[in-house]
C-alpha positions as CSV (number, residue, x, y, z in Angstrom):
1,M,83.9,106.1,86.1
2,L,84.7,104.6,82.9
3,V,88.8,105.1,81.4
4,N,89.5,105.0,77.7
5,T,93.2,105.1,76.1
6,T,93.5,106.2,72.8
7,E,93.8,102.3,71.9
8,S,90.0,103.1,72.1
9,K,90.0,100.6,74.8
10,Q,87.9,100.8,78.1
11,F,87.7,100.2,81.3
12,D,85.9,100.5,85.2
13,V,88.5,102.2,88.1
14,Q,86.5,102.2,92.1
15,D,86.9,105.7,93.4
16,D,89.6,104.6,95.8
17,Q,91.8,102.4,93.2
18,S,94.2,103.7,90.9
19,I,94.3,103.5,86.9
20,L,96.7,101.2,86.7
21,D,95.4,98.9,89.0
22,A,92.0,98.6,87.8
23,A,93.4,98.4,84.2
24,L,95.8,95.2,85.8
25,K,92.2,93.7,87.2
26,S,90.5,94.7,83.7
27,G,93.0,92.4,82.1
28,L,94.9,94.9,80.6
29,V,98.2,96.0,81.1
30,L,99.6,99.8,80.9
31,E,103.5,100.7,81.1
32,Y,104.4,99.6,85.2
33,S,107.6,99.4,87.2
34,C,108.0,100.3,90.7
35,K,104.4,100.9,91.7
36,N,104.9,103.9,93.6
37,G,105.5,107.2,92.3
38,Q,109.2,107.0,92.2
39,C,110.3,105.9,88.7
40,G,107.8,107.7,86.3
41,V,107.5,105.0,84.4
42,C,103.1,104.8,84.3
43,K,103.4,108.2,82.8
44,A,100.3,108.9,80.6
45,T,98.7,112.0,79.5
46,L,95.5,113.6,80.6
47,L,93.0,114.1,77.7
48,K,90.0,114.0,79.6
49,G,88.6,114.0,82.7
50,D,89.6,114.1,86.6
51,V,91.9,112.6,88.3
52,V,93.0,113.1,92.5
53,E,96.5,111.4,93.7
54,L,95.7,108.6,95.8
55,Q,100.2,108.5,96.2
56,A,102.9,111.4,96.3
57,Q,103.5,111.4,92.2
58,L,106.9,111.8,93.0
59,A,108.9,111.0,89.4
60,L,106.2,114.1,87.9
61,S,108.0,117.5,87.3
62,D,106.0,120.7,87.2
63,R,106.3,121.3,83.6
64,E,104.4,117.5,83.6
65,R,102.0,118.7,85.7
66,N,101.4,121.5,83.8
67,D,101.0,119.1,80.4
68,K,98.2,117.3,81.9
69,K,100.9,114.4,82.7
70,I,100.0,111.8,85.3
71,L,101.5,109.0,86.7
72,T,98.4,105.9,86.5
73,C,100.4,103.7,89.8
74,C,98.8,107.3,92.0
75,C,95.4,108.4,90.3
76,A,92.5,107.0,90.8
77,A,89.6,108.8,88.5
78,V,86.8,111.2,90.0
79,T,84.7,111.5,86.6
80,D,85.5,109.3,83.1
81,I,88.6,110.0,81.9
82,E,90.4,109.7,78.4
83,I,93.9,109.2,78.8
84,D,97.4,107.9,76.1
85,A,97.6,104.5,77.7
86,V,99.0,101.3,75.2
87,D,98.0,98.3,76.4
88,L,101.5,95.9,76.5
89,S,99.6,92.2,74.6
90,A,102.5,91.0,74.6
91,L,101.9,90.7,78.7
92,H,97.9,88.7,78.2
93,G,97.9,85.8,79.8
94,I,100.9,86.3,82.1
95,E,99.5,85.6,85.8
96,I,100.7,86.8,88.1
97,K,100.8,84.3,91.5
98,T,101.6,83.6,94.7
99,L,103.5,80.7,95.2
100,P,106.6,79.4,97.5
101,A,109.9,79.1,96.7
102,R,112.6,76.6,98.5
103,V,116.6,78.0,97.9
104,S,118.4,75.6,96.2
105,Q,121.3,77.2,95.7
106,V,123.6,80.3,96.9
107,A,127.1,81.6,95.7
108,Y,128.2,85.0,97.0
109,L,130.2,86.4,94.1
110,S,131.2,89.0,95.9
111,D,131.1,90.5,99.6
112,N,127.8,92.5,98.8
113,I,126.4,90.4,96.2
114,V,124.7,87.3,95.9
115,E,123.2,84.7,93.6
116,V,120.2,83.0,94.4
117,K,118.8,79.9,92.8
118,L,114.8,79.9,93.7
119,R,113.5,76.2,93.2
120,L,109.3,76.3,92.5
121,P,107.0,73.8,93.1
122,P,106.8,71.0,89.9
123,T,102.8,72.1,89.4
124,A,103.9,75.5,89.6
125,N,103.7,77.0,86.4
126,F,105.5,80.4,86.7
127,Q,105.3,82.1,83.5
128,F,107.1,85.8,82.8
129,I,109.0,87.7,80.1
130,E,113.0,88.3,80.7
131,G,112.9,91.2,81.5
132,Q,110.2,91.5,84.4
133,Y,110.8,90.9,88.4
134,L,109.0,89.1,91.0
135,D,108.2,90.1,94.9
136,V,110.2,88.5,97.2
137,I,108.5,87.5,101.0
138,W,110.4,86.3,104.0
139,N,107.8,86.9,107.5
140,S,106.6,89.8,106.8
141,I,109.2,91.8,104.8
142,R,108.6,92.0,101.2
143,R,111.5,93.0,98.3
144,S,111.8,93.3,94.7
145,Y,114.2,91.3,92.1
146,S,115.0,91.0,88.8
147,I,114.8,87.9,87.0
148,A,118.0,87.1,86.1
149,S,116.8,83.8,84.6
150,I,115.1,82.8,81.8
151,S,112.0,81.5,81.2
152,S,112.1,77.4,79.9
153,E,114.8,77.3,82.8
154,K,114.0,75.1,86.3
155,E,114.7,77.0,88.5
156,I,114.3,81.4,89.2
157,T,118.2,82.9,89.6
158,L,118.2,86.7,90.4
159,L,121.6,88.9,91.4
160,I,121.0,90.4,95.3
161,K,123.2,93.1,96.5
162,R,123.5,93.8,100.1
163,F,122.0,96.6,102.0
164,E,124.1,98.5,104.4
165,N,121.2,98.1,107.9
166,G,119.3,96.3,105.4
167,Q,116.5,93.6,107.1
168,M,116.8,92.1,103.7
169,S,119.8,92.2,103.8
170,D,120.3,90.3,106.9
171,Y,118.5,87.5,105.7
172,W,120.6,87.0,102.3
173,F,123.6,88.0,103.9
174,N,123.5,86.1,107.0
175,K,120.4,84.5,107.6
176,I,119.9,81.7,104.4
177,L,119.9,78.9,104.4
178,A,119.3,75.9,101.4
179,N,116.2,75.0,101.5
180,D,114.7,78.2,103.0
181,L,110.9,78.0,102.6
182,L,110.1,81.7,101.0
183,R,107.0,83.2,98.6
184,I,107.5,84.8,95.8
185,E,104.5,86.7,94.1
186,G,104.7,87.5,91.2
187,P,106.5,88.3,88.0
188,K,106.0,92.3,87.7
189,G,106.0,95.2,85.4
190,T,106.6,95.5,81.8
191,F,110.2,95.8,81.0
192,F,111.1,93.4,78.3
193,L,112.5,93.3,74.7
194,R,109.4,95.3,72.4
195,D,111.8,95.3,69.2
196,A,114.7,93.3,68.9
197,D,115.4,93.9,64.9
198,T,116.7,97.4,66.0
199,P,120.2,98.5,67.0
200,L,119.5,97.7,70.8
201,I,121.9,99.5,73.7
202,F,121.3,98.4,77.4
203,L,122.3,100.1,80.1
204,A,122.7,98.8,83.8
205,T,123.8,99.5,87.5
206,G,124.6,97.1,89.5
207,T,122.6,94.6,89.4
208,G,120.1,96.0,87.2
209,I,122.0,93.7,84.9
210,A,119.9,90.8,86.0
211,P,117.3,91.8,83.9
212,I,118.9,92.7,80.4
213,K,121.0,89.1,81.7
214,S,117.8,87.9,81.1
215,I,116.4,89.0,77.8
216,L,120.5,88.5,75.7
217,H,120.5,85.0,77.1
218,R,116.6,84.9,75.7
219,L,117.9,86.2,72.7
220,E,121.0,83.2,72.1
221,H,118.1,81.1,73.0
222,D,115.7,82.2,70.6
223,P,115.9,79.7,67.2
224,D,113.5,82.1,65.5
225,Y,116.3,85.0,66.2
226,Q,118.9,86.3,64.2
227,Q,120.7,88.7,64.9
228,M,120.8,91.9,62.5
229,H,121.6,94.8,64.2
230,P,124.4,96.0,67.1
231,I,123.8,95.3,70.7
232,A,125.9,97.6,73.2
233,V,125.7,97.0,76.7
234,Y,127.3,99.4,79.3
235,W,127.4,98.0,83.0
236,G,128.4,100.0,85.4
237,S,129.7,99.8,88.8
238,R,131.8,101.7,91.2
239,Y,133.8,98.9,92.6
240,S,135.5,96.3,90.0
241,E,134.4,93.0,91.1
242,E,131.3,93.5,91.5
243,F,130.7,92.9,87.7
244,V,129.3,89.0,88.4
245,W,128.4,88.4,85.6
246,Q,130.9,87.1,82.2
247,A,128.8,87.2,79.7
248,N,129.9,83.9,76.7
249,F,127.7,83.9,74.1
250,H,127.8,81.4,70.9
251,K,125.6,83.5,68.3
252,L,125.0,86.9,69.8
253,K,127.4,89.9,69.5
254,V,127.8,91.7,72.0
255,D,129.8,94.6,72.7
256,F,130.4,94.7,76.5
257,Y,131.8,97.9,77.8
258,H,132.4,98.3,82.2
259,V,131.7,101.3,83.2
260,L,133.5,102.3,86.8
261,S,132.0,105.2,88.2
262,K,135.0,106.7,89.5
263,P,138.3,105.6,88.1
264,V,141.4,104.0,89.8
265,A,145.0,102.9,89.4
266,D,144.8,99.9,87.7
267,W,141.8,99.5,86.2
268,A,141.8,100.4,82.2
269,G,138.1,100.0,81.3
270,E,135.8,102.7,80.5
271,T,135.3,105.2,84.2
272,G,132.4,108.0,84.3
273,Y,128.6,107.3,83.8
274,V,127.7,104.3,81.6
275,Q,125.0,106.6,79.6
276,D,127.3,109.0,78.6
277,N,130.0,106.9,77.6
278,A,127.3,105.3,75.6
279,I,126.6,109.2,74.2
280,T,130.0,109.3,73.1
281,N,130.1,105.3,71.6
282,Q,127.4,105.6,69.7
283,A,126.3,107.7,66.6
284,D,123.2,107.9,65.6
285,F,120.7,107.1,67.9
286,S,116.6,107.9,65.6
287,A,116.7,104.2,64.9
288,S,117.7,102.7,68.2
289,A,116.2,100.8,71.1
290,V,117.0,102.0,74.2
291,Y,116.7,99.1,78.2
292,A,118.1,100.6,81.0
293,C,117.8,99.3,83.9
294,G,119.1,99.9,87.9
295,S,119.7,103.3,89.2
296,N,117.3,105.7,89.1
297,A,119.3,108.9,88.9
298,M,120.8,106.9,86.3
299,I,117.4,106.4,84.5
300,Q,116.3,109.6,84.6
301,S,119.7,111.1,83.4
302,A,119.6,109.0,81.0
303,K,116.2,109.2,79.4
304,Q,117.1,113.1,79.1
305,K,120.0,112.8,77.2
306,F,119.2,110.1,74.6
307,L,115.8,112.4,74.2
308,A,118.0,114.7,73.2
309,S,119.8,113.3,71.5
310,G,117.7,112.1,68.9
311,L,116.3,108.7,70.6
312,P,112.2,108.5,69.9
313,E,111.2,109.2,73.8
314,N,108.6,105.1,72.9
315,R,112.2,103.9,72.5
316,F,113.3,104.7,76.1
317,H,112.4,101.3,78.2
318,S,113.5,101.4,82.1
319,D,113.1,99.7,85.1
320,A,114.3,101.1,88.3
321,F,115.9,100.0,91.4
322,V,113.3,102.5,94.0
323,Q,113.3,102.7,98.1
324,S,110.5,99.8,99.2
325,F,108.5,101.3,101.9
């Protein structure tokens, strides 16, 4: 079957192949993140033709289904189709690779957050755009983590949160040793800075700060970037000790808001939800761009509230941390 996009791009899709996988195989990069139907980033409108579900489209509401919305990671074409998808040319040439990686450094930043640095083979030529993520493979377990470092650095940095009874958490917090051999697969995802010359609002919960850290450090080291608009970061956590990154910029001017989800006696900062704090503090969103990373609940709430407050839909970008299957 043939898929046409509103940009007049075309690619073939096989019967048992998702529209997203077919696009990626053809060299086109459509929006995506989790690839299992939970985050909704790959949402598109089906303009012509018919599709069939390969897996449940969990992120779609009944109204969206009635409006012919589909998730390209979950659907295959059963006829020639047309969708309203955009090819992200900035990601062309970024090749997904599977590579060996050695544990270089391990630093426990809090009881529940560890920073891991990975060293790749000298000939690996691992290229990514700040904001993307990768999969770490240990034994038969695979988990996704955002990259917290920038592409010019020699090692890859990950910020990892402990999950109770998690198999991979058991490795990160109880078994990991320097020089352990792992595998990585990536880079993946379409969370990256598209519009630096506009007011920027970043939202993060927990270790969702990792790709935002990467993006901001990339701007800090970009000799061609001249900041003309405000940058605000709203970082939410349940516990104050989990604000493990202390930003230190020389060129960038960034307004940071640390937000605890629940008030505590000795906390003088913001409380509540990061999206609510951002909307309260900002006056006009019509010219802004919002980048949100962290819990899926935060992202879905933030998108709804920002769009209702005047943010154009194509200026809301997200990467949701969802359950691995």
